[in-house]
C-alpha positions as CSV (number, residue, x, y, z in Angstrom):
1,M,90.8,83.1,87.6
2,D,94.3,84.3,88.7
3,K,96.0,82.0,91.2
4,V,98.3,82.7,94.1
5,Q,101.6,81.2,93.2
6,H,104.3,83.0,95.2
7,F,104.9,84.9,98.4
8,E,107.6,87.3,99.5
9,I,109.0,88.3,102.8
10,P,111.1,91.5,103.4
11,A,113.8,91.2,106.0
12,D,116.1,93.6,107.8
13,D,118.8,91.0,108.2
14,L,118.7,88.4,105.4
15,A,121.1,86.0,107.2
16,R,119.1,86.1,110.4
17,A,115.7,85.7,108.6
18,R,117.1,82.9,106.4
19,A,118.3,81.0,109.5
20,F,114.9,81.5,111.2
21,Y,112.9,80.0,108.3
22,E,115.3,77.2,107.6
23,T,115.4,76.1,111.3
24,T,111.8,76.8,112.2
25,F,110.0,75.4,109.2
26,G,112.7,73.3,107.5
27,W,112.6,75.4,104.3
28,K,115.4,75.3,101.9
29,T,116.9,78.5,100.6
30,S,118.9,79.6,97.6
31,D,120.5,82.8,96.4
32,F,119.5,84.6,93.2
33,P,121.9,87.4,92.4
34,M,120.1,90.5,91.1
35,A,121.3,92.9,88.4
36,D,121.7,95.7,90.9
37,G,124.1,93.6,93.0
38,S,121.6,92.6,95.7
39,T,120.5,89.1,96.6
40,Y,117.0,87.7,96.3
41,V,116.7,84.6,98.5
42,G,114.5,81.8,97.2
43,L,112.3,80.1,99.8
44,H,111.4,76.5,99.0
45,T,108.6,75.2,101.2
46,G,108.4,71.8,99.5
47,P,110.6,69.4,97.4
48,T,112.0,71.1,94.3
49,D,114.0,69.8,91.3
50,D,117.4,71.1,90.1
51,K,115.7,74.1,88.5
52,N,114.0,75.0,91.8
53,M,110.6,74.0,90.4
54,L,108.1,72.3,92.7
55,E,108.0,68.5,92.6
56,E,104.8,68.1,94.5
57,K,101.4,69.8,94.4
58,G,100.2,71.7,97.4
59,F,103.3,73.9,98.0
60,I,103.8,77.6,97.2
61,N,107.4,78.7,97.1
62,G,108.5,82.3,97.8
63,G,111.3,84.7,98.2
64,M,113.0,87.1,100.6
65,F,114.7,90.4,100.0
66,K,116.4,93.1,102.0
67,R,113.7,95.5,103.3
68,G,114.2,99.0,102.0
69,G,116.2,98.0,99.0
70,N,114.8,98.0,95.4
71,F,111.6,96.2,96.3
72,P,108.9,98.5,97.7
73,P,107.0,96.1,100.1
74,T,107.7,96.4,103.8
75,S,105.5,93.5,104.9
76,P,104.8,90.0,103.5
77,V,103.2,89.9,100.0
78,I,101.2,87.3,98.1
79,T,101.7,87.2,94.3
80,M,99.2,86.2,91.7
81,V,100.0,84.8,88.3
82,V,98.2,86.8,85.7
83,Q,97.7,86.2,82.0
84,D,98.3,89.8,81.0
85,I,100.1,92.1,83.5
86,D,99.3,95.2,81.6
87,A,95.6,94.5,81.7
88,S,95.9,93.6,85.4
89,L,97.6,96.9,86.1
90,Q,94.8,98.7,84.3
91,K,92.1,96.7,86.2
92,T,93.8,97.5,89.5
93,E,93.6,101.3,88.7
94,S,90.0,101.1,87.4
95,N,88.8,99.1,90.5
96,G,90.2,101.6,93.0
97,G,93.7,100.3,93.6
98,S,97.0,101.8,92.6
99,T,100.3,100.8,91.1
100,V,103.2,100.7,93.5
101,L,105.9,99.5,91.1
102,G,105.1,99.2,87.4
103,K,105.9,96.3,85.1
104,Q,109.5,95.0,85.5
105,E,111.2,92.2,83.6
106,I,112.9,89.2,85.1
107,P,114.9,88.0,82.1
108,G,114.0,84.6,80.8
109,M,111.1,84.2,83.4
110,G,108.5,86.9,83.0
111,Y,107.3,90.3,84.3
112,Y,106.3,91.4,87.8
113,A,104.7,94.5,89.4
114,Y,103.4,95.5,92.8
115,V,100.0,97.1,93.3
116,K,98.0,98.3,96.3
117,D,94.4,97.1,96.8
118,T,91.6,99.3,98.0
119,E,92.6,98.5,101.6
120,G,96.2,99.6,101.3
121,N,97.7,96.1,101.1
122,T,100.6,95.5,98.6
123,V,100.0,92.6,96.3
124,G,102.3,91.2,93.6
125,L,101.5,90.4,90.0
126,F,103.5,88.0,87.8
127,Q,103.2,87.1,84.1
128,E,105.2,84.2,82.9
129,I,106.9,84.5,79.5
130,K,105.2,82.3,77.1
131,K,107.3,79.3,76.2
132,S,107.1,78.3,72.5
């Protein structure tokens, strides 16, 4: 069974949105520079360690990005961790969904993609790089 592990929120104004989530919910944020020069903002909903990994069960961290940039979603997205992203993309298509953004690499972390379900909702997929 694939589990929900991450969420993403697109924003028109990252500074304004960041301030909203920090002050409204007490979330911590951190910047992750992207290869294209944009910024991906990490959203930490619970205690994290120095590597931004959760220290307690029961929390799901997320991210925020500039709406209309290199990420296709225009509304919040949940992301599932999958064992095989290629197989999950194929299953999406064979079960009536479609691929929005094919497999992309996050160096040192894994691969992500965006798909649409049969109802037109965008959903994220993430496959972790196997650590040896």
